[in-house]
Gaussian input, Z-matrix of N, CA and C with variables (Angstrom, degrees):
# hf/3-21g

backbone

0 1
 N
 C     1     B1
 C     2     B2     1     A1
 N     3     B3     2     A2     1     D1
 C     4     B4     3     A3     2     D2
 C     5     B5     4     A4     3     D3
 N     6     B6     5     A5     4     D4
 C     7     B7     6     A6     5     D5
 C     8     B8     7     A7     6     D6
 N     9     B9     8     A8     7     D7
 C    10    B10     9     A9     8     D8
 C    11    B11    10    A10     9     D9
 N    12    B12    11    A11    10    D10
 C    13    B13    12    A12    11    D11
 C    14    B14    13    A13    12    D12
 N    15    B15    14    A14    13    D13
 C    16    B16    15    A15    14    D14
 C    17    B17    16    A16    15    D15
 N    18    B18    17    A17    16    D16
 C    19    B19    18    A18    17    D17
 C    20    B20    19    A19    18    D18
 N    21    B21    20    A20    19    D19
 C    22    B22    21    A21    20    D20
 C    23    B23    22    A22    21    D21
 N    24    B24    23    A23    22    D22
 C    25    B25    24    A24    23    D23
 C    26    B26    25    A25    24    D24
 N    27    B27    26    A26    25    D25
 C    28    B28    27    A27    26    D26
 C    29    B29    28    A28    27    D27
 N    30    B30    29    A29    28    D28
 C    31    B31    30    A30    29    D29
 C    32    B32    31    A31    30    D30
 N    33    B33    32    A32    31    D31
 C    34    B34    33    A33    32    D32
 C    35    B35    34    A34    33    D33
 N    36    B36    35    A35    34    D34
 C    37    B37    36    A36    35    D35
 C    38    B38    37    A37    36    D36
 N    39    B39    38    A38    37    D37
 C    40    B40    39    A39    38    D38
 C    41    B41    40    A40    39    D39
 N    42    B42    41    A41    40    D40
 C    43    B43    42    A42    41    D41
 C    44    B44    43    A43    42    D42
 N    45    B45    44    A44    43    D43
 C    46    B46    45    A45    44    D44
 C    47    B47    46    A46    45    D45
 N    48    B48    47    A47    46    D46
 C    49    B49    48    A48    47    D47
 C    50    B50    49    A49    48    D48
 N    51    B51    50    A50    49    D49
 C    52    B52    51    A51    50    D50
 C    53    B53    52    A52    51    D51
 N    54    B54    53    A53    52    D52
 C    55    B55    54    A54    53    D53
 C    56    B56    55    A55    54    D54
 N    57    B57    56    A56    55    D55
 C    58    B58    57    A57    56    D56
 C    59    B59    58    A58    57    D57
 N    60    B60    59    A59    58    D58
 C    61    B61    60    A60    59    D59
 C    62    B62    61    A61    60    D60
 N    63    B63    62    A62    61    D61
 C    64    B64    63    A63    62    D62
 C    65    B65    64    A64    63    D63
 N    66    B66    65    A65    64    D64
 C    67    B67    66    A66    65    D65
 C    68    B68    67    A67    66    D66
 N    69    B69    68    A68    67    D67
 C    70    B70    69    A69    68    D68
 C    71    B71    70    A70    69    D69
 N    72    B72    71    A71    70    D70
 C    73    B73    72    A72    71    D71
 C    74    B74    73    A73    72    D72
 N    75    B75    74    A74    73    D73
 C    76    B76    75    A75    74    D74
 C    77    B77    76    A76    75    D75
 N    78    B78    77    A77    76    D76
 C    79    B79    78    A78    77    D77
 C    80    B80    79    A79    78    D78
 N    81    B81    80    A80    79    D79
 C    82    B82    81    A81    80    D80
 C    83    B83    82    A82    81    D81
 N    84    B84    83    A83    82    D82
 C    85    B85    84    A84    83    D83
 C    86    B86    85    A85    84    D84
 N    87    B87    86    A86    85    D85
 C    88    B88    87    A87    86    D86
 C    89    B89    88    A88    87    D87
 N    90    B90    89    A89    88    D88
 C    91    B91    90    A90    89    D89
 C    92    B92    91    A91    90    D90
 N    93    B93    92    A92    91    D91
 C    94    B94    93    A93    92    D92
 C    95    B95    94    A94    93    D93
 N    96    B96    95    A95    94    D94
 C    97    B97    96    A96    95    D95
 C    98    B98    97    A97    96    D96
 N    99    B99    98    A98    97    D97
 C   100   B100    99    A99    98    D98
 C   101   B101   100   A100    99    D99
 N   102   B102   101   A101   100   D100
 C   103   B103   102   A102   101   D101
 C   104   B104   103   A103   102   D102
 N   105   B105   104   A104   103   D103
 C   106   B106   105   A105   104   D104
 C   107   B107   106   A106   105   D105
 N   108   B108   107   A107   106   D106
 C   109   B109   108   A108   107   D107
 C   110   B110   109   A109   108   D108
 N   111   B111   110   A110   109   D109
 C   112   B112   111   A111   110   D110
 C   113   B113   112   A112   111   D111
 N   114   B114   113   A113   112   D112
 C   115   B115   114   A114   113   D113
 C   116   B116   115   A115   114   D114
 N   117   B117   116   A116   115   D115
 C   118   B118   117   A117   116   D116
 C   119   B119   118   A118   117   D117
 N   120   B120   119   A119   118   D118
 C   121   B121   120   A120   119   D119
 C   122   B122   121   A121   120   D120
 N   123   B123   122   A122   121   D121
 C   124   B124   123   A123   122   D122
 C   125   B125   124   A124   123   D123
 N   126   B126   125   A125   124   D124
 C   127   B127   126   A126   125   D125
 C   128   B128   127   A127   126   D126
 N   129   B129   128   A128   127   D127
 C   130   B130   129   A129   128   D128
 C   131   B131   130   A130   129   D129
 N   132   B132   131   A131   130   D130
 C   133   B133   132   A132   131   D131
 C   134   B134   133   A133   132   D132
 N   135   B135   134   A134   133   D133
 C   136   B136   135   A135   134   D134
 C   137   B137   136   A136   135   D135
 N   138   B138   137   A137   136   D136
 C   139   B139   138   A138   137   D137
 C   140   B140   139   A139   138   D138
 N   141   B141   140   A140   139   D139
 C   142   B142   141   A141   140   D140
 C   143   B143   142   A142   141   D141
 N   144   B144   143   A143   142   D142
 C   145   B145   144   A144   143   D143
 C   146   B146   145   A145   144   D144
 N   147   B147   146   A146   145   D145
 C   148   B148   147   A147   146   D146
 C   149   B149   148   A148   147   D147
 N   150   B150   149   A149   148   D148
 C   151   B151   150   A150   149   D149
 C   152   B152   151   A151   150   D150
 N   153   B153   152   A152   151   D151
 C   154   B154   153   A153   152   D152
 C   155   B155   154   A154   153   D153
 N   156   B156   155   A155   154   D154
 C   157   B157   156   A156   155   D155
 C   158   B158   157   A157   156   D156
 N   159   B159   158   A158   157   D157
 C   160   B160   159   A159   158   D158
 C   161   B161   160   A160   159   D159
 N   162   B162   161   A161   160   D160
 C   163   B163   162   A162   161   D161
 C   164   B164   163   A163   162   D162
 N   165   B165   164   A164   163   D163
 C   166   B166   165   A165   164   D164
 C   167   B167   166   A166   165   D165
 N   168   B168   167   A167   166   D166
 C   169   B169   168   A168   167   D167
 C   170   B170   169   A169   168   D168
 N   171   B171   170   A170   169   D169
 C   172   B172   171   A171   170   D170
 C   173   B173   172   A172   171   D171
 N   174   B174   173   A173   172   D172
 C   175   B175   174   A174   173   D173
 C   176   B176   175   A175   174   D174
 N   177   B177   176   A176   175   D175
 C   178   B178   177   A177   176   D176
 C   179   B179   178   A178   177   D177
 N   180   B180   179   A179   178   D178
 C   181   B181   180   A180   179   D179
 C   182   B182   181   A181   180   D180
 N   183   B183   182   A182   181   D181
 C   184   B184   183   A183   182   D182
 C   185   B185   184   A184   183   D183
 N   186   B186   185   A185   184   D184
 C   187   B187   186   A186   185   D185
 C   188   B188   187   A187   186   D186
 N   189   B189   188   A188   187   D187
 C   190   B190   189   A189   188   D188
 C   191   B191   190   A190   189   D189
 N   192   B192   191   A191   190   D190
 C   193   B193   192   A192   191   D191
 C   194   B194   193   A193   192   D192
 N   195   B195   194   A194   193   D193
 C   196   B196   195   A195   194   D194
 C   197   B197   196   A196   195   D195
 N   198   B198   197   A197   196   D196
 C   199   B199   198   A198   197   D197
 C   200   B200   199   A199   198   D198
 N   201   B201   200   A200   199   D199
 C   202   B202   201   A201   200   D200
 C   203   B203   202   A202   201   D201
 N   204   B204   203   A203   202   D202
 C   205   B205   204   A204   203   D203
 C   206   B206   205   A205   204   D204
 N   207   B207   206   A206   205   D205
 C   208   B208   207   A207   206   D206
 C   209   B209   208   A208   207   D207
 N   210   B210   209   A209   208   D208
 C   211   B211   210   A210   209   D209
 C   212   B212   211   A211   210   D210
 N   213   B213   212   A212   211   D211
 C   214   B214   213   A213   212   D212
 C   215   B215   214   A214   213   D213
 N   216   B216   215   A215   214   D214
 C   217   B217   216   A216   215   D215
 C   218   B218   217   A217   216   D216
 N   219   B219   218   A218   217   D217
 C   220   B220   219   A219   218   D218
 C   221   B221   220   A220   219   D219
 N   222   B222   221   A221   220   D220
 C   223   B223   222   A222   221   D221
 C   224   B224   223   A223   222   D222
 N   225   B225   224   A224   223   D223
 C   226   B226   225   A225   224   D224
 C   227   B227   226   A226   225   D225
 N   228   B228   227   A227   226   D226
 C   229   B229   228   A228   227   D227
 C   230   B230   229   A229   228   D228
 N   231   B231   230   A230   229   D229
 C   232   B232   231   A231   230   D230
 C   233   B233   232   A232   231   D231
 N   234   B234   233   A233   232   D232
 C   235   B235   234   A234   233   D233
 C   236   B236   235   A235   234   D234
 N   237   B237   236   A236   235   D235
 C   238   B238   237   A237   236   D236
 C   239   B239   238   A238   237   D237
 N   240   B240   239   A239   238   D238
 C   241   B241   240   A240   239   D239
 C   242   B242   241   A241   240   D240
 N   243   B243   242   A242   241   D241
 C   244   B244   243   A243   242   D242
 C   245   B245   244   A244   243   D243

   B1=1.4502
   B2=1.5257
   B3=1.3230
   B4=1.4712
   B5=1.5286
   B6=1.3210
   B7=1.4651
   B8=1.5205
   B9=1.3078
   B10=1.4579
   B11=1.5196
   B12=1.3295
   B13=1.4595
   B14=1.5280
   B15=1.3135
   B16=1.4609
   B17=1.5197
   B18=1.3276
   B19=1.4595
   B20=1.5286
   B21=1.3204
   B22=1.4635
   B23=1.5228
   B24=1.3014
   B25=1.4617
   B26=1.5271
   B27=1.3186
   B28=1.4643
   B29=1.5201
   B30=1.3179
   B31=1.4655
   B32=1.5250
   B33=1.3272
   B34=1.4591
   B35=1.5322
   B36=1.3383
   B37=1.4660
   B38=1.5314
   B39=1.3256
   B40=1.4664
   B41=1.5196
   B42=1.3310
   B43=1.4574
   B44=1.5258
   B45=1.3190
   B46=1.4695
   B47=1.5249
   B48=1.3292
   B49=1.4689
   B50=1.5227
   B51=1.3414
   B52=1.4655
   B53=1.5286
   B54=1.3292
   B55=1.4636
   B56=1.5249
   B57=1.3340
   B58=1.4651
   B59=1.5214
   B60=1.3399
   B61=1.4682
   B62=1.5243
   B63=1.3207
   B64=1.4665
   B65=1.5296
   B66=1.3178
   B67=1.4626
   B68=1.5231
   B69=1.3197
   B70=1.4666
   B71=1.5313
   B72=1.3329
   B73=1.4622
   B74=1.5243
   B75=1.3304
   B76=1.4597
   B77=1.5147
   B78=1.3352
   B79=1.4615
   B80=1.5248
   B81=1.3127
   B82=1.4636
   B83=1.5307
   B84=1.3254
   B85=1.4646
   B86=1.5321
   B87=1.3382
   B88=1.4729
   B89=1.5331
   B90=1.3370
   B91=1.4643
   B92=1.5230
   B93=1.3202
   B94=1.4665
   B95=1.5281
   B96=1.3314
   B97=1.4667
   B98=1.5243
   B99=1.3331
   B100=1.4650
   B101=1.5337
   B102=1.3345
   B103=1.4716
   B104=1.5286
   B105=1.3321
   B106=1.4652
   B107=1.5248
   B108=1.3329
   B109=1.4686
   B110=1.5272
   B111=1.3362
   B112=1.4699
   B113=1.5182
   B114=1.3289
   B115=1.4669
   B116=1.5306
   B117=1.3184
   B118=1.4688
   B119=1.5276
   B120=1.3265
   B121=1.4690
   B122=1.5290
   B123=1.3223
   B124=1.4661
   B125=1.5297
   B126=1.3336
   B127=1.4628
   B128=1.5199
   B129=1.3276
   B130=1.4721
   B131=1.5358
   B132=1.3116
   B133=1.4640
   B134=1.5329
   B135=1.3083
   B136=1.4654
   B137=1.5271
   B138=1.3210
   B139=1.4587
   B140=1.5280
   B141=1.3435
   B142=1.4685
   B143=1.5315
   B144=1.3237
   B145=1.4596
   B146=1.5325
   B147=1.3311
   B148=1.4636
   B149=1.5251
   B150=1.3226
   B151=1.4629
   B152=1.5258
   B153=1.3222
   B154=1.4709
   B155=1.5175
   B156=1.3204
   B157=1.4651
   B158=1.5240
   B159=1.3177
   B160=1.4667
   B161=1.5224
   B162=1.3081
   B163=1.4649
   B164=1.5232
   B165=1.3224
   B166=1.4587
   B167=1.5170
   B168=1.3243
   B169=1.4637
   B170=1.5260
   B171=1.3166
   B172=1.4556
   B173=1.5178
   B174=1.3219
   B175=1.4561
   B176=1.5191
   B177=1.3321
   B178=1.4589
   B179=1.5212
   B180=1.3075
   B181=1.4659
   B182=1.5292
   B183=1.3105
   B184=1.4648
   B185=1.5247
   B186=1.3250
   B187=1.4720
   B188=1.5286
   B189=1.3271
   B190=1.4708
   B191=1.5267
   B192=1.3077
   B193=1.4626
   B194=1.5230
   B195=1.3389
   B196=1.4637
   B197=1.5223
   B198=1.3178
   B199=1.4670
   B200=1.5273
   B201=1.3272
   B202=1.4642
   B203=1.5309
   B204=1.3271
   B205=1.4698
   B206=1.5213
   B207=1.3326
   B208=1.4579
   B209=1.5253
   B210=1.3105
   B211=1.4678
   B212=1.5272
   B213=1.3239
   B214=1.4648
   B215=1.5256
   B216=1.3395
   B217=1.4659
   B218=1.5122
   B219=1.2996
   B220=1.4599
   B221=1.5096
   B222=1.3123
   B223=1.4599
   B224=1.5201
   B225=1.3199
   B226=1.4561
   B227=1.5211
   B228=1.3254
   B229=1.4707
   B230=1.5304
   B231=1.2964
   B232=1.4649
   B233=1.5146
   B234=1.3336
   B235=1.4640
   B236=1.5162
   B237=1.3148
   B238=1.4562
   B239=1.5379
   B240=1.2973
   B241=1.4505
   B242=1.5112
   B243=1.2929
   B244=1.4696
   B245=1.4929
   A1=108.99
   A2=118.34
   A3=121.47
   A4=111.31
   A5=114.95
   A6=122.32
   A7=109.74
   A8=116.09
   A9=122.48
   A10=108.70
   A11=115.80
   A12=121.64
   A13=107.57
   A14=115.66
   A15=120.46
   A16=107.89
   A17=115.90
   A18=120.64
   A19=107.37
   A20=115.58
   A21=120.23
   A22=110.81
   A23=115.03
   A24=123.35
   A25=113.24
   A26=116.90
   A27=121.73
   A28=107.95
   A29=117.29
   A30=120.95
   A31=110.51
   A32=116.47
   A33=121.54
   A34=111.75
   A35=116.00
   A36=120.04
   A37=110.88
   A38=116.08
   A39=120.68
   A40=109.44
   A41=117.01
   A42=119.33
   A43=110.90
   A44=117.03
   A45=119.99
   A46=110.55
   A47=117.22
   A48=120.48
   A49=110.72
   A50=117.02
   A51=120.05
   A52=110.73
   A53=116.52
   A54=120.85
   A55=110.42
   A56=117.27
   A57=121.21
   A58=110.09
   A59=116.01
   A60=119.65
   A61=111.45
   A62=116.52
   A63=119.69
   A64=110.05
   A65=117.05
   A66=120.54
   A67=110.74
   A68=115.88
   A69=120.90
   A70=110.71
   A71=116.72
   A72=121.98
   A73=112.07
   A74=116.81
   A75=120.52
   A76=113.11
   A77=116.31
   A78=120.42
   A79=109.53
   A80=116.28
   A81=121.05
   A82=109.85
   A83=115.99
   A84=120.20
   A85=110.51
   A86=120.00
   A87=118.25
   A88=113.04
   A89=117.43
   A90=119.73
   A91=110.94
   A92=117.75
   A93=121.64
   A94=109.94
   A95=116.69
   A96=121.19
   A97=111.78
   A98=117.51
   A99=121.22
   A100=109.65
   A101=116.52
   A102=120.81
   A103=110.80
   A104=117.22
   A105=120.68
   A106=110.95
   A107=117.13
   A108=120.52
   A109=109.91
   A110=118.18
   A111=121.10
   A112=110.48
   A113=115.90
   A114=120.94
   A115=110.74
   A116=116.98
   A117=121.18
   A118=110.55
   A119=116.64
   A120=120.69
   A121=112.00
   A122=117.37
   A123=121.07
   A124=112.45
   A125=117.04
   A126=120.85
   A127=110.24
   A128=116.51
   A129=118.20
   A130=109.48
   A131=116.25
   A132=119.54
   A133=108.10
   A134=117.18
   A135=120.72
   A136=109.97
   A137=117.24
   A138=121.15
   A139=111.03
   A140=116.47
   A141=120.29
   A142=111.40
   A143=115.65
   A144=119.94
   A145=110.82
   A146=116.70
   A147=120.02
   A148=111.51
   A149=117.03
   A150=119.89
   A151=110.97
   A152=116.72
   A153=120.23
   A154=112.12
   A155=116.47
   A156=119.31
   A157=111.78
   A158=118.17
   A159=120.55
   A160=111.70
   A161=116.77
   A162=120.96
   A163=112.21
   A164=117.71
   A165=120.42
   A166=110.26
   A167=117.41
   A168=118.65
   A169=110.03
   A170=116.00
   A171=120.60
   A172=109.55
   A173=115.44
   A174=120.77
   A175=110.82
   A176=116.82
   A177=121.86
   A178=108.49
   A179=116.46
   A180=120.05
   A181=110.85
   A182=115.65
   A183=120.85
   A184=110.36
   A185=117.28
   A186=121.18
   A187=110.89
   A188=117.02
   A189=120.18
   A190=111.15
   A191=116.62
   A192=120.63
   A193=110.35
   A194=116.58
   A195=120.81
   A196=110.54
   A197=117.32
   A198=120.92
   A199=110.96
   A200=117.64
   A201=121.12
   A202=110.75
   A203=116.60
   A204=119.43
   A205=111.05
   A206=117.58
   A207=120.74
   A208=110.92
   A209=116.51
   A210=120.93
   A211=111.07
   A212=116.65
   A213=121.19
   A214=110.93
   A215=116.30
   A216=120.57
   A217=113.40
   A218=117.79
   A219=120.60
   A220=111.61
   A221=115.70
   A222=120.70
   A223=111.08
   A224=114.85
   A225=120.48
   A226=108.83
   A227=117.91
   A228=119.55
   A229=109.73
   A230=116.36
   A231=121.07
   A232=112.55
   A233=118.88
   A234=121.27
   A235=112.27
   A236=118.61
   A237=121.09
   A238=110.05
   A239=115.35
   A240=120.65
   A241=114.11
   A242=119.68
   A243=121.68
   A244=110.95
   D1=132.53
   D2=-179.62
   D3=-61.44
   D4=146.45
   D5=178.94
   D6=-112.23
   D7=156.57
   D8=177.01
   D9=-108.52
   D10=135.34
   D11=177.59
   D12=-118.91
   D13=134.35
   D14=176.41
   D15=-118.73
   D16=128.73
   D17=179.35
   D18=-110.32
   D19=125.78
   D20=-179.50
   D21=-108.46
   D22=162.90
   D23=172.61
   D24=60.72
   D25=43.38
   D26=173.96
   D27=-84.27
   D28=128.18
   D29=178.17
   D30=-59.65
   D31=147.81
   D32=179.22
   D33=-56.16
   D34=-40.12
   D35=-178.62
   D36=-65.25
   D37=-39.22
   D38=179.60
   D39=-66.30
   D40=-46.25
   D41=-179.82
   D42=-63.82
   D43=-39.91
   D44=178.74
   D45=-60.34
   D46=-40.78
   D47=178.75
   D48=-67.05
   D49=-40.59
   D50=176.39
   D51=-61.99
   D52=-42.99
   D53=179.22
   D54=-63.64
   D55=-39.59
   D56=179.16
   D57=-63.65
   D58=-45.72
   D59=-179.36
   D60=-66.48
   D61=-38.52
   D62=177.95
   D63=-63.43
   D64=-45.62
   D65=179.20
   D66=-61.48
   D67=-41.87
   D68=178.76
   D69=-60.41
   D70=-34.90
   D71=-179.79
   D72=-87.95
   D73=-2.09
   D74=179.89
   D75=70.43
   D76=35.57
   D77=-178.05
   D78=-139.73
   D79=-176.75
   D80=179.22
   D81=-98.29
   D82=165.35
   D83=177.27
   D84=-61.48
   D85=-46.66
   D86=177.99
   D87=-58.99
   D88=-40.06
   D89=179.12
   D90=-67.39
   D91=-39.38
   D92=176.67
   D93=-59.64
   D94=-46.76
   D95=179.78
   D96=-67.47
   D97=-34.87
   D98=176.65
   D99=-61.76
   D100=-46.32
   D101=179.13
   D102=-63.03
   D103=-40.79
   D104=178.45
   D105=-65.09
   D106=-38.70
   D107=178.39
   D108=-62.83
   D109=-42.18
   D110=176.53
   D111=-61.08
   D112=-43.47
   D113=-178.78
   D114=-63.54
   D115=-44.10
   D116=179.58
   D117=-64.60
   D118=-44.47
   D119=-177.79
   D120=-66.64
   D121=-26.00
   D122=-178.47
   D123=-78.38
   D124=-20.50
   D125=-178.91
   D126=-88.47
   D127=152.23
   D128=174.58
   D129=-70.24
   D130=154.49
   D131=174.58
   D132=-68.76
   D133=166.66
   D134=178.83
   D135=-60.21
   D136=-42.05
   D137=178.93
   D138=-60.79
   D139=-45.92
   D140=179.06
   D141=-62.45
   D142=-43.17
   D143=-179.31
   D144=-63.21
   D145=-43.61
   D146=178.98
   D147=-63.55
   D148=-40.11
   D149=177.78
   D150=-61.76
   D151=-41.45
   D152=179.18
   D153=-66.05
   D154=-43.69
   D155=-176.05
   D156=-73.12
   D157=-27.99
   D158=177.26
   D159=-66.98
   D160=-27.41
   D161=-178.06
   D162=-78.09
   D163=-16.88
   D164=-177.79
   D165=-80.64
   D166=126.02
   D167=176.12
   D168=-72.74
   D169=148.64
   D170=178.69
   D171=-129.47
   D172=139.08
   D173=177.76
   D174=-93.80
   D175=-0.81
   D176=-178.73
   D177=-105.53
   D178=129.27
   D179=-179.46
   D180=-81.98
   D181=161.20
   D182=177.06
   D183=-60.81
   D184=-38.25
   D185=179.35
   D186=-62.81
   D187=-38.24
   D188=178.14
   D189=-67.27
   D190=-37.84
   D191=178.18
   D192=-64.85
   D193=-46.37
   D194=179.37
   D195=-61.73
   D196=-42.21
   D197=179.17
   D198=-62.86
   D199=-41.69
   D200=178.75
   D201=-65.12
   D202=-41.57
   D203=177.88
   D204=-64.93
   D205=-42.26
   D206=178.11
   D207=-60.77
   D208=-38.57
   D209=179.52
   D210=-64.73
   D211=-41.53
   D212=-179.46
   D213=-71.23
   D214=-42.87
   D215=-176.40
   D216=-75.83
   D217=-26.40
   D218=-176.17
   D219=83.20
   D220=-169.11
   D221=-177.52
   D222=-69.97
   D223=143.76
   D224=174.59
   D225=-77.34
   D226=147.90
   D227=176.78
   D228=-57.33
   D229=133.58
   D230=179.65
   D231=91.21
   D232=-10.32
   D233=179.74
   D234=-93.48
   D235=-3.66
   D236=-177.55
   D237=-60.98
   D238=135.19
   D239=177.24
   D240=87.63
   D241=-1.47
   D242=179.08
   D243=-84.17

């Protein structure tokens, strides 16, 4: 059986942004929030996701990942000349 959720104390700025996004999508704020609730409920929680990803073996070391990120990002400000 469907349930009703009531959210109180939403800041005016937050509601205005929700209303803007709903209008942009051609829907109402309740329908926008209903779709978001479905989307959130369909995803694993952060804890569940971390448990799943910890079980996956990786052939790439943390040092290799950091080196690849450093290569893509370039030098950090203040590190020039080191």
